FIROLO-837274 format. One line per 4 residues: their letters; for each residue x, y, z of C-alpha. Coordinates in steps of 0.05 Angstrom, whole numbers. Example, Ala and Ser with C-alpha at 12.3 -4.5 7.8 and 13.67 -1.06 7.14 Angstrom:
<recs>
AS> 246/-90/156 | 273/-21/143
</recs>
This chain:
<recs>
MSDT> 2059/2433/1380 | 2000/2454/1339 | 1928/2449/1363 | 1916/2391/1315
EDEG> 1972/2347/1342 | 1954/2296/1395 | 1987/2311/1461 | 2015/2246/1488
YELT> 2068/2193/1478 | 2079/2143/1423 | 2103/2073/1437 | 2172/2055/1411
MPLV> 2148/1984/1400 | 2075/1969/1386 | 2039/1923/1434 | 2001/1885/1381
TLAS> 1962/1838/1428 | 1923/1896/1460 | 1848/1897/1451 | 1853/1966/1419
RGGP> 1895/1935/1364 | 1849/1875/1355 | 1885/1829/1404 | 1859/1789/1464
HDDD> 1890/1830/1522 | 1858/1887/1560 | 1899/1950/1546 | 1902/1977/1617
AYTA> 1918/1910/1651 | 1971/1892/1599 | 2007/1958/1603 | 2005/1959/1679
GWDM> 2036/1890/1680 | 2088/1911/1629 | 2106/1974/1669 | 2111/1939/1736
GALD> 2149/1881/1707 | 2200/1930/1678 | 2206/1963/1747 | 2217/1896/1781
AELT> 2269/1876/1729 | 2306/1943/1737 | 2311/1934/1812 | 2329/1860/1806
HRAP> 2384/1866/1753 | 2412/1937/1761 | 2396/1950/1835 | 2408/2026/1829
VLLE> 2420/2065/1893 | 2368/2116/1869 | 2314/2109/1817 | 2266/2165/1797
QLIR> 2213/2157/1744 | 2142/2172/1726 | 2090/2118/1736 | 2016/2115/1724
TVNR> 1979/2133/1788 | 1939/2068/1786 | 2004/2030/1794 | 2026/2065/1857
DQAD> 2008/2009/1907 | 2043/1957/1864 | 2105/2001/1855 | 2107/2010/1931
LIGM> 2106/1935/1942 | 2159/1922/1888 | 2204/1976/1919 | 2197/1947/1989
KHGY> 2210/1876/1963 | 2278/1900/1937 | 2297/1939/1999 | 2280/2010/1977
AVEI> 2249/2068/2013 | 2191/2089/1969 | 2165/2160/1957 | 2107/2170/1910
IPID> 2082/2240/1895 | 2018/2247/1853 | 2026/2296/1795 | 1955/2291/1768
EDWA> 1901/2238/1764 | 1940/2198/1713 | 2014/2205/1733 | 2057/2203/1795
SLRL> 2130/2213/1810 | 2164/2151/1838 | 2229/2158/1878 | 2263/2095/1904
TRTE> 2324/2099/1950 | 2359/2034/1968 | 2361/2023/2043 | 2388/1953/2045
EGP> 2451/1922/2015 | 2438/1898/1945 | 2443/1826/1922
</recs>
């Protein structure tokens, strides 16, 4: 990567209602809801025995509650001030 390239990630689908794109929704709140909704849906519909993924550090308390709601042992390891590693291990029989 050259020094002129922006280090980061690009969305695969633009979130056009974000304030940064001229929409009515706060960027951070919207994306936190989107991320945690996706986590809840993953645990509801797929119910994996083990799930490991990166989450934004600000979502750690919500991810912990979602994991516990679905019967998972939750381990969250901070990586830096923005990101944390989430590891969920199912401890209860799935639905």
